[in-house]
C-alpha positions, -999 to 999 in steps of 0.1 A, spaced: 138 -68 29 114 -39 43 86 -43 67 62 -33 40 74 -63 16 42 -84 24 19 -55 17 39 -47 -17 36 -83 -29 -2 -82 -19 -7 -51 -39 13 -65 -70 -11 -92 -71 -40 -69 -77 -55 -69 -114 -74 -34 -108 -59 -3 -125 -67 14 -90 -80 2 -58 -82 14 -23 -74 -5 8 -84 7 44 -58 8 73 -76 -23 90 -70 -44 56 -35 -31 55 -29 -42 93 -42 -75 84 -15 -82 56 13 -66 75 2 -80 113 8 -44 123 -6 -8 118 10 16 94 31 43 108 48 73 96 75 51 80 49 43 56 56 75 37 94 68 35 87 30 24 60 37 -3 89 46 -27 97 7 -30 61 1 -43 69 8 -82 91 -23 -82 56 -43 -79 40 -22 -106 20 2 -85 21 34 -70 6 48 -38 -20 76 -44 -40 96 -20 -37 85 17 -68 97 37 -63 100 74 -98 111 80 -113 79 59 -82 58 70 -77 45 36 -47 43 12 -54 45 -27 -31 24 -50 -29 32 -90 -12 6 -114 18 22 -132 15 23 -173 
């Protein structure tokens, strides 16, 4: 179990083909802010039917896309 499992579970419950979460929304789900390790752990997300798209540090958002 990784520290990002709560986020992956929340993302997996979405029904949209793609959506964006802000860093604040992600922190609310996790209970801590995302850090550089997010880049390593994002490879776990396909098990939940999604992948990480664009990560915008300027806008502080993360885009997610449903896998087909």
